[in-house]
VOPAZA-453424 format. One record per residue (C-alpha): z, y, x. Coordinates in nm, 2 decimals, padded with zeros to 4 digits, always signed. Layout:
<rs>
@zz = Z, yy = Y, xx = X
...
</rs>
This chain:
<rs>
@zz = +04.25, yy = -02.31, xx = +01.27
@zz = +04.05, yy = -02.47, xx = +01.55
@zz = +03.74, yy = -02.67, xx = +01.49
@zz = +03.61, yy = -02.96, xx = +01.70
@zz = +03.42, yy = -02.89, xx = +02.03
@zz = +03.17, yy = -03.14, xx = +02.17
@zz = +03.21, yy = -03.24, xx = +02.54
@zz = +02.96, yy = -03.43, xx = +02.75
@zz = +03.14, yy = -03.68, xx = +02.98
@zz = +03.01, yy = -03.80, xx = +03.32
@zz = +02.77, yy = -04.09, xx = +03.37
@zz = +02.97, yy = -04.42, xx = +03.37
@zz = +02.72, yy = -04.61, xx = +03.58
@zz = +02.74, yy = -04.36, xx = +03.87
@zz = +03.12, yy = -04.39, xx = +03.88
@zz = +03.10, yy = -04.77, xx = +03.85
@zz = +02.91, yy = -04.76, xx = +04.18
@zz = +03.18, yy = -04.53, xx = +04.33
@zz = +03.44, yy = -04.78, xx = +04.20
@zz = +03.26, yy = -05.07, xx = +04.37
@zz = +03.25, yy = -04.87, xx = +04.69
@zz = +03.62, yy = -04.79, xx = +04.68
@zz = +03.70, yy = -05.15, xx = +04.60
@zz = +03.49, yy = -05.27, xx = +04.89
@zz = +03.65, yy = -05.02, xx = +05.12
@zz = +04.00, yy = -05.13, xx = +05.03
@zz = +03.91, yy = -05.49, xx = +05.10
@zz = +03.75, yy = -05.39, xx = +05.43
@zz = +04.05, yy = -05.19, xx = +05.55
@zz = +04.30, yy = -05.46, xx = +05.45
@zz = +04.08, yy = -05.72, xx = +05.63
@zz = +04.09, yy = -05.51, xx = +05.94
@zz = +04.47, yy = -05.45, xx = +05.91
@zz = +04.43, yy = -05.08, xx = +05.83
@zz = +04.69, yy = -05.08, xx = +05.56
@zz = +04.72, yy = -04.71, xx = +05.50
@zz = +04.35, yy = -04.66, xx = +05.44
@zz = +04.33, yy = -04.98, xx = +05.24
@zz = +04.62, yy = -04.87, xx = +05.01
@zz = +04.46, yy = -04.53, xx = +04.96
@zz = +04.12, yy = -04.69, xx = +04.87
@zz = +04.29, yy = -04.93, xx = +04.63
@zz = +04.48, yy = -04.65, xx = +04.45
@zz = +04.16, yy = -04.45, xx = +04.42
@zz = +03.98, yy = -04.76, xx = +04.28
@zz = +04.26, yy = -04.81, xx = +04.02
@zz = +04.25, yy = -04.44, xx = +03.93
@zz = +03.87, yy = -04.46, xx = +03.89
@zz = +03.87, yy = -04.77, xx = +03.67
@zz = +04.10, yy = -04.61, xx = +03.41
@zz = +03.84, yy = -04.34, xx = +03.34
@zz = +03.57, yy = -04.57, xx = +03.21
@zz = +03.51, yy = -04.59, xx = +02.83
@zz = +03.23, yy = -04.69, xx = +02.59
@zz = +03.13, yy = -04.50, xx = +02.27
@zz = +02.95, yy = -04.72, xx = +02.01
@zz = +02.70, yy = -04.58, xx = +01.75
@zz = +02.87, yy = -04.38, xx = +01.48
@zz = +03.19, yy = -04.37, xx = +01.67
@zz = +03.37, yy = -04.08, xx = +01.85
@zz = +03.65, yy = -04.03, xx = +02.09
@zz = +03.89, yy = -03.73, xx = +02.07
@zz = +04.01, yy = -03.63, xx = +02.42
@zz = +04.37, yy = -03.51, xx = +02.46
@zz = +04.52, yy = -03.40, xx = +02.80
@zz = +04.90, yy = -03.37, xx = +02.80
@zz = +04.91, yy = -03.27, xx = +02.43
@zz = +04.61, yy = -03.03, xx = +02.45
@zz = +04.29, yy = -03.10, xx = +02.27
@zz = +04.00, yy = -03.10, xx = +02.52
@zz = +03.70, yy = -03.20, xx = +02.31
@zz = +03.53, yy = -03.48, xx = +02.13
@zz = +03.27, yy = -03.72, xx = +02.26
@zz = +03.01, yy = -03.82, xx = +02.00
@zz = +02.73, yy = -03.93, xx = +02.23
@zz = +02.68, yy = -04.31, xx = +02.25
@zz = +02.69, yy = -04.49, xx = +02.59
@zz = +02.90, yy = -04.58, xx = +02.89
@zz = +03.09, yy = -04.29, xx = +03.04
@zz = +03.36, yy = -04.18, xx = +03.28
@zz = +03.61, yy = -03.90, xx = +03.23
@zz = +03.95, yy = -03.78, xx = +03.35
@zz = +04.18, yy = -04.09, xx = +03.36
@zz = +04.47, yy = -03.89, xx = +03.23
@zz = +04.29, yy = -03.82, xx = +02.90
@zz = +04.44, yy = -03.99, xx = +02.59
@zz = +04.15, yy = -04.11, xx = +02.38
@zz = +04.17, yy = -04.13, xx = +02.00
@zz = +03.89, yy = -04.33, xx = +01.83
@zz = +03.76, yy = -04.20, xx = +01.50
@zz = +03.47, yy = -04.36, xx = +01.31
@zz = +03.19, yy = -04.14, xx = +01.19
@zz = +03.04, yy = -04.40, xx = +00.95
@zz = +03.01, yy = -04.35, xx = +00.58
@zz = +03.29, yy = -04.53, xx = +00.38
@zz = +03.33, yy = -04.63, xx = +00.02
@zz = +03.66, yy = -04.58, xx = -00.16
@zz = +03.70, yy = -04.74, xx = -00.51
@zz = +04.03, yy = -04.60, xx = -00.65
@zz = +04.27, yy = -04.79, xx = -00.87
@zz = +04.25, yy = -04.74, xx = -01.24
@zz = +04.51, yy = -04.47, xx = -01.33
@zz = +04.65, yy = -04.39, xx = -01.67
@zz = +04.63, yy = -04.02, xx = -01.75
@zz = +04.60, yy = -03.80, xx = -02.06
@zz = +04.27, yy = -03.63, xx = -02.14
@zz = +04.25, yy = -03.27, xx = -02.25
@zz = +04.36, yy = -03.34, xx = -02.60
@zz = +04.64, yy = -03.58, xx = -02.49
@zz = +04.48, yy = -03.92, xx = -02.55
@zz = +04.59, yy = -04.18, xx = -02.28
@zz = +04.29, yy = -04.31, xx = -02.09
@zz = +04.22, yy = -04.53, xx = -01.79
@zz = +04.00, yy = -04.38, xx = -01.52
@zz = +03.89, yy = -04.46, xx = -01.17
@zz = +03.65, yy = -04.30, xx = -00.92
@zz = +03.41, yy = -04.42, xx = -00.65
@zz = +03.40, yy = -04.19, xx = -00.35
@zz = +03.16, yy = -04.20, xx = -00.05
@zz = +03.28, yy = -04.00, xx = +00.24
@zz = +03.28, yy = -03.97, xx = +00.62
@zz = +03.45, yy = -03.77, xx = +00.89
@zz = +03.27, yy = -03.45, xx = +00.98
@zz = +03.52, yy = -03.26, xx = +01.19
@zz = +03.71, yy = -03.49, xx = +01.42
@zz = +03.96, yy = -03.22, xx = +01.53
@zz = +04.08, yy = -03.16, xx = +01.17
@zz = +04.09, yy = -03.54, xx = +01.10
@zz = +04.30, yy = -03.61, xx = +01.41
@zz = +04.54, yy = -03.31, xx = +01.41
@zz = +04.54, yy = -03.12, xx = +01.08
@zz = +04.66, yy = -03.41, xx = +00.87
@zz = +04.90, yy = -03.70, xx = +00.95
@zz = +04.67, yy = -03.98, xx = +00.84
@zz = +04.32, yy = -03.88, xx = +00.72
@zz = +04.25, yy = -04.21, xx = +00.54
@zz = +04.57, yy = -04.20, xx = +00.34
@zz = +04.50, yy = -03.83, xx = +00.28
@zz = +04.17, yy = -03.92, xx = +00.12
@zz = +04.34, yy = -04.17, xx = -00.11
@zz = +04.61, yy = -03.94, xx = -00.23
@zz = +04.38, yy = -03.64, xx = -00.28
@zz = +04.13, yy = -03.85, xx = -00.47
@zz = +04.40, yy = -03.96, xx = -00.71
@zz = +04.51, yy = -03.60, xx = -00.76
@zz = +04.15, yy = -03.48, xx = -00.82
@zz = +04.10, yy = -03.76, xx = -01.08
@zz = +04.41, yy = -03.67, xx = -01.27
@zz = +04.31, yy = -03.30, xx = -01.27
@zz = +03.96, yy = -03.38, xx = -01.39
@zz = +04.08, yy = -03.61, xx = -01.67
@zz = +04.30, yy = -03.33, xx = -01.80
@zz = +04.01, yy = -03.08, xx = -01.80
@zz = +03.79, yy = -03.26, xx = -02.05
@zz = +03.84, yy = -03.46, xx = -02.37
@zz = +03.74, yy = -03.83, xx = -02.36
@zz = +03.50, yy = -03.75, xx = -02.65
@zz = +03.46, yy = -03.49, xx = -02.92
@zz = +03.64, yy = -03.67, xx = -03.20
@zz = +03.94, yy = -03.44, xx = -03.16
@zz = +03.76, yy = -03.15, xx = -03.02
@zz = +03.44, yy = -03.08, xx = -03.22
@zz = +03.36, yy = -02.77, xx = -03.01
@zz = +03.37, yy = -02.96, xx = -02.68
@zz = +03.02, yy = -02.95, xx = -02.52
@zz = +03.12, yy = -03.16, xx = -02.22
@zz = +03.32, yy = -03.48, xx = -02.25
@zz = +03.42, yy = -03.75, xx = -02.01
@zz = +03.21, yy = -04.00, xx = -02.20
@zz = +02.89, yy = -03.81, xx = -02.26
@zz = +02.88, yy = -03.54, xx = -01.99
@zz = +02.87, yy = -03.77, xx = -01.69
@zz = +02.65, yy = -03.56, xx = -01.47
@zz = +02.85, yy = -03.24, xx = -01.53
@zz = +03.18, yy = -03.43, xx = -01.49
@zz = +03.07, yy = -03.60, xx = -01.17
@zz = +02.96, yy = -03.26, xx = -01.02
@zz = +03.29, yy = -03.11, xx = -01.11
@zz = +03.47, yy = -03.41, xx = -00.95
@zz = +03.26, yy = -03.38, xx = -00.63
@zz = +03.33, yy = -03.01, xx = -00.60
@zz = +03.70, yy = -03.06, xx = -00.65
@zz = +03.71, yy = -03.33, xx = -00.38
@zz = +03.51, yy = -03.12, xx = -00.13
@zz = +03.77, yy = -02.84, xx = -00.17
@zz = +04.06, yy = -03.08, xx = -00.13
@zz = +03.93, yy = -03.28, xx = +00.17
@zz = +03.78, yy = -02.99, xx = +00.37
@zz = +04.11, yy = -02.93, xx = +00.54
@zz = +04.10, yy = -03.29, xx = +00.68
@zz = +03.74, yy = -03.25, xx = +00.81
@zz = +03.60, yy = -03.49, xx = +00.55
@zz = +03.25, yy = -03.46, xx = +00.41
@zz = +03.21, yy = -03.59, xx = +00.06
@zz = +02.87, yy = -03.76, xx = +00.03
@zz = +02.91, yy = -03.87, xx = -00.34
@zz = +03.17, yy = -03.89, xx = -00.60
@zz = +03.14, yy = -04.04, xx = -00.95
@zz = +03.35, yy = -04.19, xx = -01.22
@zz = +03.36, yy = -04.57, xx = -01.18
@zz = +03.56, yy = -04.67, xx = -01.48
@zz = +03.65, yy = -04.49, xx = -01.81
@zz = +03.82, yy = -04.63, xx = -02.12
@zz = +04.09, yy = -04.56, xx = -02.36
@zz = +04.43, yy = -04.70, xx = -02.27
@zz = +04.52, yy = -05.03, xx = -02.42
@zz = +04.77, yy = -04.89, xx = -02.67
@zz = +04.51, yy = -04.69, xx = -02.85
@zz = +04.19, yy = -04.87, xx = -02.76
@zz = +04.18, yy = -05.08, xx = -03.09
@zz = +04.24, yy = -04.77, xx = -03.31
@zz = +03.98, yy = -04.57, xx = -03.13
@zz = +03.73, yy = -04.85, xx = -03.15
@zz = +03.77, yy = -04.86, xx = -03.53
@zz = +03.73, yy = -04.49, xx = -03.54
@zz = +03.41, yy = -04.50, xx = -03.34
@zz = +03.28, yy = -04.78, xx = -03.57
@zz = +03.37, yy = -04.58, xx = -03.88
@zz = +03.19, yy = -04.28, xx = -03.74
@zz = +02.88, yy = -04.49, xx = -03.66
@zz = +02.89, yy = -04.64, xx = -04.01
@zz = +02.92, yy = -04.29, xx = -04.18
@zz = +02.63, yy = -04.16, xx = -03.97
@zz = +02.42, yy = -04.47, xx = -04.06
@zz = +02.50, yy = -04.43, xx = -04.43
@zz = +02.40, yy = -04.07, xx = -04.42
@zz = +02.06, yy = -04.16, xx = -04.27
@zz = +02.01, yy = -04.44, xx = -04.53
@zz = +02.09, yy = -04.21, xx = -04.82
@zz = +01.87, yy = -03.93, xx = -04.68
@zz = +01.58, yy = -04.18, xx = -04.65
@zz = +01.65, yy = -04.33, xx = -04.99
@zz = +01.64, yy = -03.99, xx = -05.16
@zz = +01.30, yy = -03.92, xx = -05.00
@zz = +01.16, yy = -04.25, xx = -05.11
@zz = +01.28, yy = -04.20, xx = -05.47
@zz = +01.13, yy = -03.85, xx = -05.47
@zz = +00.80, yy = -03.98, xx = -05.34
@zz = +00.79, yy = -04.27, xx = -05.59
@zz = +00.85, yy = -04.04, xx = -05.89
@zz = +00.60, yy = -03.79, xx = -05.76
@zz = +00.33, yy = -04.05, xx = -05.71
@zz = +00.39, yy = -04.21, xx = -06.06
@zz = +00.36, yy = -03.87, xx = -06.22
@zz = +00.06, yy = -03.77, xx = -06.02
@zz = -00.14, yy = -04.08, xx = -06.09
@zz = -00.04, yy = -04.10, xx = -06.46
@zz = +00.07, yy = -04.46, xx = -06.42
@zz = +00.36, yy = -04.43, xx = -06.67
@zz = +00.52, yy = -04.15, xx = -06.86
@zz = +00.90, yy = -04.14, xx = -06.80
@zz = +01.14, yy = -03.92, xx = -06.99
@zz = +01.46, yy = -03.79, xx = -06.83
@zz = +01.67, yy = -04.09, xx = -06.93
@zz = +01.42, yy = -04.33, xx = -06.79
@zz = +01.39, yy = -04.13, xx = -06.47
@zz = +01.77, yy = -04.13, xx = -06.43
@zz = +01.77, yy = -04.51, xx = -06.48
@zz = +01.49, yy = -04.56, xx = -06.23
@zz = +01.66, yy = -04.34, xx = -05.98
@zz = +01.99, yy = -04.52, xx = -06.02
@zz = +01.82, yy = -04.86, xx = -05.97
@zz = +01.62, yy = -04.75, xx = -05.67
@zz = +01.93, yy = -04.60, xx = -05.50
@zz = +02.13, yy = -04.91, xx = -05.56
@zz = +01.85, yy = -05.12, xx = -05.41
@zz = +01.78, yy = -04.89, xx = -05.11
@zz = +02.14, yy = -04.81, xx = -05.02
@zz = +02.30, yy = -05.15, xx = -05.09
@zz = +02.45, yy = -05.37, xx = -04.81
@zz = +02.28, yy = -05.68, xx = -04.94
@zz = +01.92, yy = -05.76, xx = -05.03
@zz = +01.84, yy = -05.70, xx = -05.40
@zz = +01.81, yy = -06.00, xx = -05.63
@zz = +01.49, yy = -05.95, xx = -05.85
@zz = +01.53, yy = -05.98, xx = -06.22
@zz = +01.22, yy = -06.04, xx = -06.44
@zz = +01.22, yy = -05.82, xx = -06.75
@zz = +01.00, yy = -05.98, xx = -07.03
@zz = +01.07, yy = -05.71, xx = -07.28
@zz = +01.03, yy = -05.33, xx = -07.26
@zz = +01.17, yy = -05.09, xx = -07.01
@zz = +01.46, yy = -05.02, xx = -07.25
@zz = +01.54, yy = -05.38, xx = -07.33
</rs>
């Protein structure tokens, strides 16, 4: 497979002077009724003018002569080259591509919506011009394929796969690196350099979004309850220890059980406790 070759065209300003000379010669010969010489000078002037071209910054021109690739011009400026060259313009600027949201299944089969943001540019103009039919369309299709493959390689989260160390939701750096490597491999044949690739949108599909939201909320509530109970047990333990250590009150096992029950209700309840004043004894 052939790679691009850089060619340096001739100075356009020099040939512009030659063009003016030929044009002046043609007018001179026609004015002096030397038709043959005037016609020759006119033909050469037209032939010369077709060879002029301009290359703007971050642009390139691929030169093709009768179906054969002759090279690529990446230098900016005003130039002249063989008038028979067919010139194909290819931009070298960095481009953003924000893919559409596609519905795919993650590793455990949950339907999700995912899109990707890709920053890319043309690196090899020969591959971009001749190895694929339309390199811009090629980028779009291969990006979509890479996103689908990536989504099927990781679970959305670890609800259904407790052993998953990397998920689409939590392992963004690892997932983005994997996406970038996949796109580099796919787009290399088109001469495309991947500058950056990352997930731009990630969510459960609409049909399961509500159920998964409730599941996430339930998981968060359970985790919060666990921390509350863990803290409440420590506080009760500290309270009993301090009462016993400072001989503030002597509590038998029944009174300790009652005190523990009351404290756990107060500390673990969803609502603030309503104080009740006891004017009798602890047992009344």
